[in-house]
C-alpha positions as CSV (number, residue, x, y, z in Angstrom):
1,X,64.0,-13.9,-50.8
2,X,63.1,-12.6,-47.4
3,X,63.7,-8.9,-46.9
4,X,65.5,-7.6,-43.8
5,X,62.3,-5.9,-42.8
6,X,60.3,-9.2,-43.0
7,X,62.9,-11.0,-41.1
8,X,62.8,-8.5,-38.3
9,X,59.0,-8.7,-38.1
10,X,59.2,-12.5,-37.9
11,X,61.8,-12.3,-35.1
12,X,59.6,-9.9,-33.2
13,X,56.6,-12.1,-33.5
14,X,58.5,-15.1,-32.2
15,X,60.3,-13.3,-29.4
16,X,59.1,-12.7,-25.9
17,X,59.3,-9.2,-24.6
18,X,62.1,-8.5,-22.1
19,X,59.4,-7.9,-19.5
20,X,57.8,-11.3,-20.2
21,X,61.1,-13.0,-20.0
22,X,61.8,-11.4,-16.6
23,X,58.4,-12.4,-15.3
24,X,58.9,-16.0,-16.5
25,X,62.4,-16.2,-14.9
26,X,61.1,-14.7,-11.6
27,X,58.2,-17.2,-11.5
28,X,60.6,-20.1,-12.2
29,X,63.1,-18.9,-9.6
30,X,60.3,-18.5,-7.0
31,X,59.0,-22.0,-7.7
32,X,62.5,-23.5,-7.3
33,X,62.9,-21.9,-3.9
34,X,59.6,-23.1,-2.6
35,X,59.5,-26.1,-0.2
36,X,58.1,-29.3,-1.4
37,X,54.6,-28.3,-0.3
38,X,54.9,-25.1,-2.3
39,X,56.2,-27.0,-5.4
40,X,53.1,-29.2,-5.1
41,X,51.0,-26.1,-5.0
42,X,52.7,-24.9,-8.1
43,X,50.8,-27.6,-10.0
44,X,47.9,-26.4,-12.2
45,X,45.3,-24.7,-10.0
46,X,41.8,-26.0,-10.1
47,X,39.5,-23.6,-12.0
48,X,35.8,-22.9,-11.8
49,X,33.3,-21.1,-14.0
50,X,31.5,-17.8,-13.4
51,X,28.0,-18.8,-14.5
52,X,26.9,-15.5,-16.0
53,X,29.8,-15.3,-18.4
54,X,31.6,-18.6,-18.6
55,X,34.9,-17.0,-17.4
56,X,37.2,-19.5,-15.6
57,X,38.9,-18.4,-12.4
58,X,41.2,-20.1,-9.9
59,X,39.4,-21.6,-6.8
60,X,42.0,-20.1,-4.4
61,X,41.7,-16.4,-3.9
62,X,43.2,-14.0,-1.4
63,X,41.4,-12.0,1.3
64,X,42.8,-8.8,2.7
65,X,40.9,-8.1,5.9
66,X,43.4,-7.4,8.7
67,X,46.2,-9.1,6.8
68,X,46.8,-6.2,4.4
69,X,46.0,-3.3,6.8
70,X,49.4,-1.7,7.6
71,X,50.7,1.7,7.8
72,X,54.4,0.9,7.8
73,X,56.5,0.5,4.6
74,X,58.6,-2.2,6.3
75,X,55.5,-4.3,6.9
76,X,54.8,-4.3,3.2
77,X,57.8,-6.6,2.4
78,X,56.1,-9.8,3.5
79,X,52.9,-8.6,1.8
80,X,54.7,-8.1,-1.4
81,X,56.0,-11.6,-1.2
82,X,52.6,-12.9,-0.4
83,X,51.2,-11.2,-3.5
84,X,54.1,-12.4,-5.7
85,X,53.7,-16.0,-4.5
86,X,49.9,-15.9,-4.9
87,X,50.3,-14.9,-8.5
88,X,53.1,-17.4,-9.2
89,X,51.1,-20.2,-7.7
90,X,48.1,-19.5,-10.0
91,X,46.0,-17.2,-7.8
92,X,44.2,-14.3,-9.4
93,X,41.2,-13.1,-7.3
94,X,41.9,-10.7,-4.5
95,X,39.0,-9.6,-2.3
96,X,39.3,-6.3,-0.5
97,X,37.2,-3.4,0.8
98,X,37.4,0.3,1.7
99,X,36.4,-0.7,5.2
100,X,39.6,-2.8,5.7
101,X,41.8,0.1,6.8
102,X,44.2,0.9,4.0
103,X,44.1,-2.6,2.5
104,X,42.9,-1.3,-0.9
105,X,45.8,1.2,-1.2
106,X,48.3,-1.5,-0.2
107,X,47.0,-3.9,-2.7
108,X,47.0,-1.3,-5.4
109,X,50.5,-0.2,-4.7
110,X,52.0,-3.7,-4.4
111,X,50.2,-4.8,-7.5
112,X,51.6,-1.9,-9.4
113,X,55.2,-2.5,-8.1
114,X,54.9,-6.2,-9.2
115,X,53.3,-5.2,-12.6
116,X,50.3,-7.2,-11.8
117,X,47.6,-4.6,-11.8
118,X,46.0,-5.7,-15.1
119,X,46.6,-9.4,-14.4
120,X,44.6,-9.8,-11.2
121,X,40.9,-10.2,-10.7
122,X,40.3,-7.3,-8.3
123,X,37.1,-7.5,-6.2
124,X,36.1,-4.8,-3.7
125,X,33.0,-3.6,-2.0
126,X,30.7,-0.6,-1.4
127,X,29.6,0.0,2.2
128,X,27.7,3.4,2.3
129,X,24.2,4.7,2.7
130,X,23.0,6.9,-0.1
131,X,23.6,7.0,-3.9
132,X,26.3,9.7,-4.0
133,X,28.1,8.4,-1.0
134,X,28.3,5.0,-2.7
135,X,29.5,6.5,-5.9
136,X,32.2,8.5,-4.1
137,X,33.4,5.4,-2.2
138,X,33.6,3.3,-5.4
139,X,35.5,6.0,-7.3
140,X,38.0,6.2,-4.5
141,X,38.4,2.4,-4.7
142,X,39.1,2.6,-8.4
143,X,41.8,5.2,-7.8
144,X,43.4,3.2,-4.9
145,X,43.4,0.0,-6.9
146,X,44.7,1.7,-10.0
147,X,42.1,0.4,-12.4
148,X,39.5,2.3,-14.4
149,X,37.4,-0.9,-14.7
150,X,37.2,-3.2,-11.6
151,X,36.4,-6.8,-11.9
152,X,33.8,-7.1,-9.1
153,X,32.1,-4.7,-6.7
154,X,29.9,-6.2,-4.0
155,X,27.4,-4.5,-1.7
156,X,29.1,-5.1,1.6
157,X,26.9,-6.6,4.4
158,X,23.8,-5.6,2.4
159,X,24.2,-1.9,3.5
160,X,21.6,0.2,1.5
161,X,21.6,-2.8,-0.9
162,X,18.8,-1.6,-3.3
163,X,20.4,1.8,-3.8
164,X,23.9,0.5,-4.3
165,X,22.8,-2.3,-6.6
166,X,21.0,0.2,-8.8
167,X,24.2,2.2,-9.1
168,X,26.3,-0.9,-9.8
169,X,23.9,-2.0,-12.6
170,X,24.6,1.4,-14.3
171,X,28.3,1.1,-13.7
172,X,28.2,-2.3,-15.4
173,X,26.4,-0.9,-18.4
174,X,29.0,1.9,-18.6
175,X,31.9,-0.6,-18.4
176,X,33.2,0.6,-15.0
177,X,32.8,-2.8,-13.4
178,X,32.5,-6.3,-14.9
179,X,30.6,-8.1,-12.2
180,X,28.1,-7.2,-9.4
181,X,27.5,-9.0,-6.1
182,X,26.5,-8.9,-2.5
183,X,28.2,-10.1,0.7
184,X,27.7,-11.0,4.3
185,X,29.7,-12.9,6.9
186,X,27.0,-14.2,9.4
187,X,24.5,-17.0,9.2
188,X,21.9,-14.6,10.6
189,X,22.0,-12.8,7.2
190,X,21.3,-16.0,5.2
191,X,17.6,-15.3,4.8
192,X,18.2,-11.8,3.5
193,X,20.9,-13.2,1.1
194,X,18.5,-15.8,-0.1
195,X,15.7,-13.3,-0.8
196,X,18.0,-11.2,-3.0
197,X,19.5,-14.2,-4.8
198,X,15.9,-15.2,-5.8
199,X,14.8,-11.8,-6.9
200,X,17.8,-9.7,-8.1
201,X,20.1,-10.4,-11.0
202,X,23.6,-11.1,-9.4
203,X,26.9,-12.3,-10.8
204,X,28.4,-13.1,-7.3
205,X,27.4,-13.7,-3.8
206,X,29.8,-13.9,-0.8
207,X,29.1,-15.6,2.5
208,X,30.6,-17.6,5.3
209,X,31.0,-21.3,5.0
210,X,33.2,-23.8,6.8
211,X,33.5,-27.4,8.1
212,X,32.3,-26.1,11.5
213,X,29.5,-23.9,10.1
214,X,28.1,-25.8,7.1
215,X,24.7,-24.0,7.2
216,X,25.1,-22.7,3.6
217,X,24.8,-26.2,2.3
218,X,21.1,-26.2,3.2
219,X,19.8,-23.4,1.0
220,X,22.4,-20.9,-0.3
221,X,24.8,-23.2,-2.1
222,X,22.1,-25.1,-3.9
223,X,20.3,-21.9,-4.8
224,X,23.5,-20.4,-6.2
225,X,23.8,-23.4,-8.6
226,X,20.1,-23.1,-9.5
227,X,20.3,-19.4,-10.2
228,X,23.7,-19.4,-11.9
229,X,25.5,-17.2,-9.3
230,X,29.2,-17.5,-8.6
231,X,30.1,-18.0,-4.9
232,X,32.9,-16.5,-2.9
233,X,33.5,-18.0,0.6
234,X,34.8,-16.1,3.6
235,X,35.6,-17.3,7.1
236,X,36.7,-20.7,6.0
237,X,39.0,-20.8,9.1
238,X,36.3,-19.4,11.4
239,X,38.5,-16.5,12.3
240,X,41.2,-18.8,13.5
241,X,39.0,-20.9,15.7
242,X,39.6,-24.1,13.7
243,X,43.3,-23.8,14.1
244,X,42.9,-23.3,17.9
245,X,40.8,-26.5,18.3
246,X,43.2,-28.6,16.3
247,X,46.4,-27.2,17.7
248,X,48.7,-30.1,18.7
249,X,46.7,-32.7,16.9
250,X,47.9,-34.6,13.9
251,X,45.9,-34.9,10.7
252,X,43.8,-38.1,10.5
253,X,45.5,-40.5,8.2
254,X,42.6,-40.6,5.8
255,X,43.3,-36.9,4.9
256,X,45.9,-38.2,2.5
257,X,43.1,-39.7,0.5
258,X,42.3,-36.2,-0.8
259,X,45.9,-35.0,-1.1
260,X,45.7,-33.0,2.2
261,X,49.0,-32.2,4.0
262,X,47.9,-29.6,6.6
263,X,45.0,-28.4,8.7
264,X,44.7,-25.3,6.5
265,X,44.2,-27.5,3.4
266,X,41.8,-29.8,5.4
267,X,39.5,-26.8,6.1
268,X,39.8,-25.3,2.6
269,X,39.3,-28.5,0.7
270,X,36.1,-29.1,2.7
271,X,34.8,-25.8,1.3
272,X,36.0,-26.5,-2.2
273,X,34.5,-29.9,-2.2
274,X,31.1,-28.2,-2.8
275,X,30.9,-27.6,-6.6
276,X,28.8,-24.5,-6.1
277,X,31.8,-22.7,-4.5
278,X,33.7,-20.7,-7.1
279,X,36.5,-19.4,-5.0
280,X,37.5,-19.3,-1.3
281,X,39.4,-16.2,0.0
282,X,41.4,-16.8,3.1
283,X,43.5,-13.8,4.2
284,X,47.1,-14.0,5.3
285,X,50.1,-11.7,5.6
286,X,52.6,-14.7,5.9
287,X,54.2,-16.1,2.8
288,X,54.5,-19.6,4.2
289,X,50.8,-19.7,5.1
290,X,50.0,-18.4,1.6
291,X,51.9,-21.3,0.0
292,X,50.2,-23.8,2.3
293,X,46.7,-22.4,1.6
294,X,47.3,-22.5,-2.2
295,X,48.0,-26.3,-1.9
296,X,44.2,-26.7,-1.3
297,X,43.6,-25.7,-4.9
298,X,45.4,-28.7,-6.4
299,X,44.9,-32.4,-6.2
300,X,41.9,-34.4,-5.1
301,X,38.9,-33.1,-3.1
302,X,36.9,-35.1,-0.5
303,X,33.7,-36.7,-1.6
304,X,30.3,-36.3,0.2
305,X,30.9,-39.2,2.6
306,X,34.4,-37.9,3.4
307,X,33.0,-34.4,4.0
308,X,30.5,-35.9,6.5
309,X,33.4,-37.6,8.2
310,X,35.3,-34.3,8.3
311,X,32.4,-32.6,10.0
312,X,32.1,-35.3,12.6
313,X,35.8,-35.2,13.3
314,X,35.8,-31.5,13.9
315,X,32.7,-31.7,16.1
316,X,34.6,-34.3,18.2
317,X,37.7,-32.3,19.0
């Protein structure tokens, strides 16, 4: 005969916590309120592997440059919705930096309010000259983001890269960071990135790549696959340039062949079509734009011939 104590233990093991129930209800309610494009984006997100560990992460991330830099509490309301929708639609990796105004603090506060601090993949950067200055900056980032152990710290724009990478290797050994990487945002830095990718152990590399600037396809993306380095892509929209040149134009009908319903998805799916890309990190402060962006992470992707057609199309506008 089952004792009362055993019965209670069984019930506890089967029951969801009240917090989990609330989270599930909130996610379901959010999905129900989304427009059709948002419900499509709520389909399972495409995942890719971090080569050095085998960890799987969603291909759609969230950048914070400009978008999350705000000093007004009122301005945080749409950002809170952006973060909530990002998580509900399958996003996990958020890329920020102490050089992005107060973006780190905003991300840390909103993640705590939404009880997502330990559920997100938090990536930040170090951008200092000197060992102690780098340590101080990274310690401040940990405090602002509310985590003892950050998921990824990247040497931003290769500033004092040898010094900071040495510190990051020690931090990784000490369990203060899970992954180490380097970043830049200009094609002019590709040679320097390539040298480091060939000579230094790295988990991640971040650089610019888009349908209008496909230079990374020549060396960096093949090298990342060869060396087993995960790739984060910035500037997929060319700082808004791609939207400006396509303003007023309708999508070509063949975009439907790869489940594309907007220009944002057109640009993002081009980036994700390259299997060496682990995650793309467009920044936005607008919930509607976030939902649209996330749609690029589901459905079909263009093949090589279609990507060539996409490049030719953008060059012609």
